[in-house]
N, C-alpha and C positions, 0 to 999 in steps of 0.2 A: 242639674239643670243644664250646665254648660256642656256636659258630655252628650246629653240628649239633643241639644241644639246643633252640636257638631255632627251628630248622626243624621239629623234632618238636612243639614247643609250638604252632606255627602250624598244623600239620596236625591236631593235637588240637582246636583251636578251630574249624577248618573242619568237622570231623566233628560237633562239638557243634551247629553251626549247621545243617548240611545234613541230618543224620540224626535229630537229636533236637529240632530246632526251638528251640534255646535263644534266649532273648530277648537283645537287644543289651546290656541292663544286666548280664545274667548273664555274657555273653561278656566284657564289659569287666572285670568283677570277677575272672573266672578268669584273664584275661590279667595283671592287676595282681598277683594272688596268685602266679602262676607266675614273674613277673618278680622278686618278692621272694625266692622260693625260689632262683631262679637266682643272684641276687646273693649270697645267703648261702652257697650251695655253692661259688661261685667263690672266696670267701675261704678256703674249706677245700681249694681246688684239686681240686674234684670236679665232674664234669659231671652234669647232671640225669639223663642216660640211664644213668649208672653209679652213682648214689647208692645207698647201703645204707639199711637200716632205721635203723641208728644215726645216719646223716647226717640223715635225715628227723626222727628223734626229737630230734636236737640243734636242728633248726630250730624245732620246736614248743616246746622248752625256752627257746630264744632269745626267742620271742614272749611267753611267759609272763613272762620276766625283764624284758622291755621294757614290761610292763604292759598287754598286749593283753587285752581282755575275753574271757571264755570263749566268747562267741558269735562274736567275730571269729576266734578260734583255730579254732573248729569249722568256720567257713566256709572257711578256708584249708585245713584238713584235708580237707574235702569236695572241693575243687579238686585237691588232691594225689592223693587216691584215684582220682578220675575219670581223671586224667592217666596214672597208672601202670597202671591197668586197660587204658587205651588202648594203652600201649606193650606190655603183655603180649599183648593181643589181636592186635596187629599184628606179633607175633614180633620186636619190636625189643629186648625183654628176655625172658629165660627165666624171670623170676620177677616177683612184685609185692611190692616192699619196703614198700608202704604197708599191706599186709594185717594186720600185727600191731600197728599203731599204735593207741593208746588215745585215744578222744575226750576232750577236756578236760571236767572236771566243771563244770557250771554251778552257780554259787552259788545257793542257794535264795533266792528273792525274799523280801524282808522284807515283812511285812504293813503295809498302810497303817494309820495310826492318827491320833489327834488329840492335841494337847497338852492338858494339864490345863486351861489357861486357855481354850482353844477349847471344850472340853467343858463347862466351867462356864458360858461365855457362851451356849452352845446351850441348856442346860437352863434357865438364867435367863430366856431369851427365851420358851421354851415355857411356863414358869410365869407369866410376865407376861401372855402372850396368853390363857392359860387363865382368867385373872381377869376378862376382858372379858365383861360380861353382855349378849351380843348373839347373833343367829342364828349357828349353827355352834359354839356353846359345847361341845356334846358331843364334836365332832370335835377341838376344841382340848384338852379334858381328856383325851381318848383319846390324843392325841399325847404329852402330858406323862406319862401313865401308862406308855405304851410305852417312852418314852425313859428314864424313871427305872428301870423294871424291867430294861431291857436293860443299862444302865450299872451297876446295882446287882448284877446276877447273872452277866452275861456269857452269857446264854442265846443259843442259835442263834435266828435269826429265825423258823424253822419251829416251834421250841418255844414261842417267845413269843406269836405270833399265835394259836396253837391251845391256849392255856391254858384249862382248864375254868372255868366260871362259879363253881364252888365256892371258887375262890381268894378271892372276895369275902367269904365267911363264915369263912375260915380264921383261926385264932387264932395268935398268936405271930409271930415274925419269920423263919420258915423255910418254904420250899416244897420239895416233892418233885417233881422234873422227870423226865419220861420222855424220854430222849434216844435216840440211835441204837441200834439193836438192842434197843429196849425196855428199855435199862438205866436204872435210876433213880439219881438223885443228889440230894443235899440242897444247897440254895442258901440263902443268907441275904438278907433284905431290909433295906434301910436304912429309917430313919424317913421319909425323903422319899418313898421308893417306896411305902410303906404309905399315906401321906397322899394321894399322887397317885391310887392305885388306889381308895381310899375315896371321894375326891371324884368320880372318874369314875363309880364305881358308883352314887352318889347321883343324879347327873345322868342316868344310864342309866334308873334307876327313875322319875325325874321325867318323862322323855320317853316311856317305854314302859309305865309303870304296873307291874303285877305280872306282866307277861309273863315266862314262863320261857325262859331262854336256856341252851343247852348250853355255850356258850363265853363267856369273859370279854370277848372282842372280837367280838361277833356281826356278821354281815354277810349280805347277800342274795347269797351266792355258792354254788357247787357244794358246797363243804366246810362251809358254815355259819359260817365265821369269816373275819376280815379277811384278804384276800389279801396275801401278803408284798410284792407289787409296789406295793400301795397305801401301805403303811407306808414303803417305800423312796422312793416319789414324794413323799409328804408330808414326809419327813425332809429330802430334798434342798431342798424349798421352804423349810422352816424354816431350813436351813443358809444358803441364799441371803440370807434376811432377817437372819441373824446375821453375814453377811460371810464365810462359809466356802464355798469352792469346791465346786460340786456334784460334781465329779470326785473330790473328796477325802472324800466322805461317803456312807455307806451303813449299813444296820443291822449289817453285818459289821464295819465300821470301829469302831462303838461297842463291839462285842464285843472287838475287838483293843485298844481303849483301856482297857477294863476290865482285861484281863490285863496290859498294859504298865504301867499306873499302879499296880497292886497290887505287881508285881515291883519297880518303882522305889522303892516305899515299904517294901521289905524282906520281902514275902511269900515264903514257901517255894515253890519251883518245883513240888513234889509237890502242895501244896495247890491251886495254880492249876490244875494238871492235873486234879484232882478237880472243881474248880468249873466248868471248861470242858467236862468230860465227855470228855476225850481218853483213849482206851484205851492209848495209847503215849506215854511221856514224851518221845520224840523229836519228836513233833508239837508239844509245848508248848515245846521248847527253842528254837524259832525266835524266841520272845519275849525270849530272854536278851540280845539286842542292846541292850536298855535298861539292862542291868546292867554293860556294859563299863566305863563311867566309874566307876560305884559300886564295882565290884570293884577297879579300879586304885587308887582312893582308899583302899579298905580295906587293900590290901596295903602301900601306901606309909605308911599311918598306923600299922599294927599289926605288920608283919613285922619281926623283930629285925634282919635284914640291911639292910632299908631304913632303919631308924632309925640303925644304925651308919654307913651311907653318908652320911646327912645330917650326923651328928656330925663325920665326917671332913672333909666339905666345909666 
């Protein structure tokens, strides 16, 4: 049985090469995947050509138990499906046992973020550079204002760069942001953000006089405001000077840092949802990874069973 299965696997690989033009790397991966399946089935005294859906599901469960990543499991499942479709098409089997197998769910990627110390270092450098009274001061003050606003509010970069010029004359510590679907939300400004915007506004007037601008961050672009790519480029440059990897930094990462740091300091998830402008709480829940340790400590400190277990120990 095992030899016959091996022969069918070899015929399958030949078909993949001749008829579908599969690359050498792909063929090597399929061969390795089918060898793993064959070895597993042999332990169950089952030939590949007679394996049932339950046998194949057991193989997938075995991979999950062994700690294979979801992407690795998915690749092996793809090889299995291709192989059993081949056996069915060649009338070697009367059914396709792989047809009802479910693909493993890939874990949702955690958002990139910055530590609080990295964020503080980044803002401190922007503030230090903004104090330099030399050509390019307006751009340096603009960077500080963009950074402070982004970290203070968690605004999307598209919302940030297109803020109206009326923000300069706004009183109080709150802004109304028009987000996706023209939905409005209220965000709070920190004193540092207000100070940065005020200093930037003063320099903008000093450079351009009484010229009226429609946007807080005007630019000679098709939209009339600073392109998001320019902010992203300048932010990466600032990050490099602060010793932060360019790959680890973007306006979106600052937004993630805003949410993660708020949650780490006890903010309610629903409040963070509102501040970020998420219509669905499930979108915000990806940030709860920062709460894992905090929640564990909370349970161990306050749950009565945890307390009694400590006393017994």
